[in-house]
C-alpha positions in Angstrom: 25.6 -24.7 5.3 25.3 -23.7 9.0 22.4 -21.4 8.1 20.6 -24.2 6.3 21.2 -26.5 9.3 19.7 -23.9 11.6 16.7 -23.8 9.4 16.3 -27.5 9.6 16.7 -27.4 13.3 14.0 -24.7 13.5 11.7 -27.0 11.7 12.2 -29.6 14.3 11.6 -27.4 17.3 7.9 -27.0 16.8 5.0 -26.5 19.2 1.9 -28.6 19.5 0.4 -30.6 16.7 -1.7 -28.6 14.2 -5.5 -29.0 14.5 -6.9 -28.7 10.9 -10.5 -28.7 12.1 -10.4 -24.8 12.5 -9.2 -24.0 8.9 -11.7 -23.9 6.1 -9.3 -24.3 3.1 -6.1 -26.0 2.2 -3.7 -25.9 -0.8 -1.1 -28.5 -1.7 2.4 -27.2 -2.2 4.4 -28.6 -5.1 8.1 -28.5 -3.9 11.2 -28.5 -6.0 13.4 -31.6 -5.3 16.1 -31.2 -2.7 15.3 -27.5 -2.0 16.4 -26.6 1.6 14.3 -23.4 1.5 11.2 -22.8 -0.6 9.0 -19.7 -1.1 5.4 -19.2 -2.1 4.2 -16.0 -3.9 1.2 -14.7 -2.1 -1.1 -14.1 -5.0 -4.8 -12.9 -4.9 -6.1 -16.5 -4.7 -4.2 -17.0 -1.5 -5.3 -13.7 -0.1 -8.9 -14.4 -0.9 -8.8 -17.7 0.9 -7.3 -16.0 4.0 -10.0 -14.7 6.4 -7.6 -12.8 8.7 -5.4 -10.6 6.5 -2.8 -13.5 6.1 -2.5 -14.0 9.9 -4.2 -17.4 9.5 -1.7 -18.9 7.0 -0.2 -22.2 8.3 2.2 -24.5 6.5 1.8 -28.1 7.7 3.8 -31.3 7.1 2.8 -34.6 8.6 0.3 -32.8 10.9 2.8 -30.4 12.3 3.3 -26.7 11.6 6.4 -25.7 9.6 7.9 -22.3 10.5 7.8 -19.5 7.9 8.5 -15.9 7.4 7.3 -13.1 5.1 9.6 -11.3 2.8 8.5 -8.2 0.8 10.5 -7.6 -2.3 10.7 -3.8 -1.7 12.8 -1.2 -3.5 16.2 -0.2 -2.2 16.9 3.6 -1.9 20.0 5.7 -1.7 20.0 9.4 -1.2 23.0 11.7 -0.8 22.4 15.4 -0.1 24.9 17.7 -1.7 26.6 20.9 -0.4 25.9 23.9 -2.6 25.6 27.7 -2.8 22.6 29.6 -4.2 23.6 32.3 -6.7 21.7 35.1 -8.5 18.2 34.5 -7.1 16.2 37.1 -9.0 13.0 37.8 -10.9 13.6 38.0 -14.6 11.0 39.9 -16.6 8.8 37.7 -18.8 10.6 34.7 -17.5 9.9 34.2 -13.8 11.9 33.6 -10.7 15.4 32.2 -11.4 18.2 30.9 -9.2 21.6 29.3 -9.9 22.9 26.5 -7.7 26.7 26.0 -7.5 27.9 22.5 -6.4 31.5 23.6 -6.5 32.4 20.3 -8.1 31.0 17.6 -10.3 29.1 15.1 -8.1 26.2 13.2 -9.5 22.8 14.9 -8.9 19.2 14.1 -10.1 16.8 15.6 -7.7 15.8 19.2 -6.8 14.0 20.0 -3.6 12.6 23.5 -2.9 11.3 25.4 0.2 8.8 28.2 0.1 6.5 30.1 2.4 3.7 30.1 -0.2 0.6 28.0 -0.1 -2.2 27.0 -2.5 -0.3 27.0 -5.7 0.6 24.7 -8.6 3.7 25.8 -10.7 5.9 24.4 -13.4 9.7 24.4 -13.0 12.3 24.4 -15.7 15.7 22.9 -14.8 19.0 23.5 -16.8 22.5 22.4 -16.1 25.9 23.8 -17.1 29.7 23.4 -16.5 30.5 27.1 -16.9 27.2 28.9 -15.9 27.0 30.4 -19.4 26.0 27.7 -21.7 22.9 25.9 -20.5 21.3 22.6 -21.4 17.7 21.8 -20.5 17.4 18.8 -18.1 13.7 19.1 -17.6 11.1 21.7 -18.7 7.9 20.3 -17.2 8.7 19.8 -13.5 5.7 20.3 -11.2 5.5 21.6 -7.7 2.3 22.2 -5.7 0.8 23.0 -2.3 -2.9 22.5 -1.9 -4.6 23.3 1.3 -8.2 22.2 2.1 -10.4 22.4 5.1 -9.6 18.8 6.0 -5.9 18.3 5.1 -2.9 19.7 3.1 -1.0 18.2 0.2 2.3 19.4 -1.2 5.2 18.1 -3.3 8.2 20.4 -3.8 10.5 17.8 -5.3 11.5 17.4 -8.9 13.5 14.5 -10.5 15.5 14.9 -13.7 18.1 12.8 -15.5 21.4 12.2 -13.6 23.9 15.0 -14.2 27.5 15.7 -13.1 27.6 19.3 -14.2 28.6 21.9 -11.6 25.8 24.4 -12.0 22.0 24.1 -12.0 19.6 26.8 -13.0 15.9 26.6 -11.9 13.2 28.8 -13.4 9.6 29.1 -12.0 7.7 31.1 -14.7 4.6 31.6 -12.5 6.4 33.4 -9.7 7.3 37.1 -9.8 8.8 37.6 -6.3 12.3 36.0 -5.5 11.3 35.9 -1.8 8.9 33.1 -2.7 11.9 30.8 -3.2 13.2 30.3 0.4 15.9 27.7 -0.2 16.8 24.8 -2.5 18.7 21.5 -2.2 20.2 19.1 -4.7 20.5 15.4 -4.0 21.6 12.2 -5.8 18.8 9.7 -5.5 19.0 6.1 -6.6 16.2 3.6 -6.3 16.5 -0.1 -7.2 13.0 -1.1 -8.2 11.2 -3.7 -6.1 9.3 -6.5 -7.7 5.7 -5.3 -8.1 2.6 -7.3 -9.2 -0.8 -6.0 -10.4 -3.2 -7.6 -8.0 -6.5 -6.3 -9.3 -7.9 -4.5 -12.4 -11.3 -2.9 -11.8 -13.9 -0.9 -13.7 -15.0 1.9 -11.4 -18.5 3.3 -11.0 -18.4 7.1 -11.5 -20.5 9.8 -9.8 -20.3 13.5 -10.7 -20.9 16.3 -8.1 -21.3 19.5 -10.1 -21.6 21.6 -6.9 -18.4 20.4 -5.4 -16.8 20.1 -8.9 -15.6 16.5 -8.2 -15.8 13.1 -9.7 -16.1 10.1 -7.3 -15.1 6.7 -8.6 -15.8 3.6 -6.5 -14.3 0.2 -7.3 -15.0 -3.2 -5.7 -12.2 -5.7 -5.4 -14.7 -8.4 -4.5 -13.3 -9.5 -1.2 -11.6 -8.2 2.0 -8.0 -8.8 2.7 -6.0 -8.1 -0.5 -3.0 -5.9 0.2 -2.2 -3.0 -2.2 -0.2 0.2 -2.0 -0.4 1.8 -5.5 -3.2 2.8 -7.7 -2.9 3.5 -11.5 -5.6 5.1 -13.6 -6.4 4.7 -17.3 -7.5 8.1 -18.6 -8.4 9.5 -22.0 -5.6 11.1 -24.1 -6.4 14.7 -23.2 -3.9 17.0 -21.3 -4.8 17.5 -17.6 -3.5 17.9 -14.1 -5.9 17.1 -11.2 -5.7 16.7 -7.4 -6.8 13.2 -6.3 -7.7 11.8 -2.9 -7.9 8.0 -2.2 -10.1 6.4 0.5 -10.9 2.8 1.3 -13.7 0.9 3.0 -14.7 -2.6 4.1 -18.4 -1.9 3.5 -18.6 1.0 1.1 -20.2 3.1 3.8 -17.5 4.2 6.3 -14.5 5.5 4.4 -10.9 5.9 5.7 -8.4 8.3 4.1 -5.5 6.4 2.4 -3.5 8.9 0.4 -3.5 11.8 -2.1 -1.6 13.2 -5.0 -1.7 14.9 -8.4 -2.3 13.0 -11.6 -1.4 14.2 -15.1 -1.0 12.6 -18.5 2.6 11.8 -17.5 1.9 10.6 -14.0 -1.1 8.4 -13.5 0.0 6.4 -10.4 -0.5 7.3 -6.7 1.3 5.5 -3.9 0.0 5.2 -0.3 0.5 3.0 2.8 -0.6 -0.7 2.6 -4.4 -1.0 2.4 -6.5 -4.2 2.8 -10.0 -3.0 2.4 -12.4 -4.3 -0.3 -13.6 -1.0 -1.7 -11.6 1.9 -3.1 -12.9 5.4 -3.7 -11.0 7.9 -5.9 -12.1 11.6 -5.6 -10.9 13.7 -8.5 -11.1 17.5 -8.0 -11.9 19.0 -11.4 -12.4 22.6 -10.4 -13.6 24.4 -13.5 -12.3 21.7 -15.9 -14.4 19.1 -17.6 -14.5 15.7 -15.8 -12.0 13.1 -16.9 -12.9 9.9 -18.6 -11.4 7.3 -16.3 -12.1 3.8 -17.7 -10.0 1.5 -15.5 -8.3 1.3 -12.1 -5.4 -1.0 -11.5 -4.1 -1.9 -8.0 -0.6 -3.2 -7.4 1.6 -4.2 -4.5 5.2 -5.2 -3.8 5.5 -9.0 -4.1 5.2 -10.9 -0.9 6.9 -14.2 -0.4 6.3 -16.8 2.2 9.6 -18.6 2.9 9.8 -21.9 4.8 12.3 -24.8 5.3 11.5 -27.6 2.9 14.3 -30.2 3.1 12.2 -32.7 5.1 10.4 -35.1 2.8 6.6 -35.4 2.8 3.5 -33.6 1.6 3.3 -29.9 2.5 0.0 -28.1 2.7 -0.9 -24.4 3.0 -3.9 -23.9 5.3 -6.0 -20.8 5.5 -9.5 -19.6 6.3 -9.6 -19.2 10.1 -10.9 -15.7 11.0 -10.0 -16.3 14.7 -6.3 -17.1 14.0 -3.5 -14.9 15.3 -0.2 -14.2 13.6 2.2 -17.0 14.6 5.7 -16.3 15.8 8.5 -18.7 14.8 12.2 -18.9 15.1 13.5 -18.4 11.6 16.8 -17.2 10.1 17.3 -14.2 7.9 16.1 -14.2 4.2 17.8 -16.9 2.1 17.9 -17.8 -1.5 14.7 -19.9 -2.0 13.2 -22.0 -4.7 9.9 -20.6 -5.9 7.1 -23.2 -5.6 3.7 -23.2 -7.0 0.4 -23.7 -5.3 -2.9 -24.6 -6.9 -6.3 -23.1 -6.2 -7.3 -23.4 -2.5 -9.7 -26.3 -1.9 -12.2 -27.0 0.9 -10.5 -28.7 3.9 -12.3 -32.0 4.5 -11.3 -31.9 8.1 -12.8 -28.6 8.8 -15.5 -28.5 11.5 -17.6 -25.3 11.9 -17.5 -24.0 15.5 -20.3 -25.2 17.7 -22.8 -22.4 18.5 -23.6 -21.8 22.1 -26.8 -23.3 23.4 -28.4 -19.8 23.7 -27.7 -19.1 20.0 -29.1 -22.5 18.9 -32.3 -22.1 21.0 -33.1 -18.3 20.9 -36.9 -18.9 21.3 -36.5 -21.2 24.2 -34.2 -18.8 25.9 -36.7 -16.0 25.5 -39.4 -18.2 27.1 -37.2 -19.0 30.0 -36.4 -15.3 30.5 -40.1 -14.4 30.4 -41.0 -17.2 32.9 -38.2 -16.0 35.2 -39.5 -12.5 35.1 -43.1 -13.7 35.8 -41.9 -15.8 38.8 -39.9 -12.9 40.2 -42.9 -10.6 39.8 -45.2 -13.0 41.6 -42.8 -13.5 44.5 -42.3 -9.7 44.8 -46.1 -9.1 45.0 -46.5 -11.8 47.7 -43.6 -10.3 49.7 -45.2 -6.8 49.5 -48.6 -8.1 50.6 -47.0 -9.6 53.7 -45.4 -6.3 54.6 
């Protein structure tokens, strides 16, 4: 109850009245009755109406701003690294490099992480578990590790997940290696992730371009507007077996591209994660090497769900304003995240109180300004000539 009262108090301590003349769109908010805290899901329609990457969002009641805060429904992660000994690291003929890891107990484990001095490789890893180091059960047979070095950047992933096990021993086999020295060290961890709430924010049909010389396929997809946040890309590919390196870039104008992320896609793993991006255009570069180009028919972008929380106990009509490219991110006093009632918003509508900014006199009269400048230059030239003649 104290926290709810603090939210209501924060709603009363507000700065100057809101001036709607600077915001191009507004959206009515349909509140739930008697809800002390409400939350809006920031869907693509809200992002499209924003012209400042969500910095221009304002919630208004009775002409006064209502404080709000963003909450991202991200995943929770827990990772515990386990103590172990590496036994019997050796090269087995016709099998590959093998090693046995002894946990000296029965803790839960589900992730293997390797260390190697090798570069430019892609290898499969088989993982087996046992309680007595004699009878082995396969935990995973198709693990993938890789290290790809290019002239511009390096990419590597030496981590393999497998179903949770409490068996004492783990045996790893890398069939493509022949020298035990390649395997520098190994760690086992227990990794637990509580999935966040994720929404598909855009589904696109890319435009593909092949480069036979570079052995790459470039796919460009257009979201349609600037300012939609996304952090995961998922590809729809034909049913054939494959494993390709992929690089992701984004752009606001489809001319200047910025690196966003990279990874490896296969028929089992078609998603690539990267830091938040807000640009309109997405480019996917697939490195085919000597393999035939993939048939990629669709690109889906997703993001962790964003909520906009605000106190809503006061009666009256609430509006969500957006569409002010000059707006800055507001800073409000607001309590920590609280259980909130989800509310719906309709499609943003034009704000009838919006007034376009007045252009400077020079922008409204460019030809007159040019005439004045020419006249000023002529007068200055005439005066200069008279002065020189006197001298």
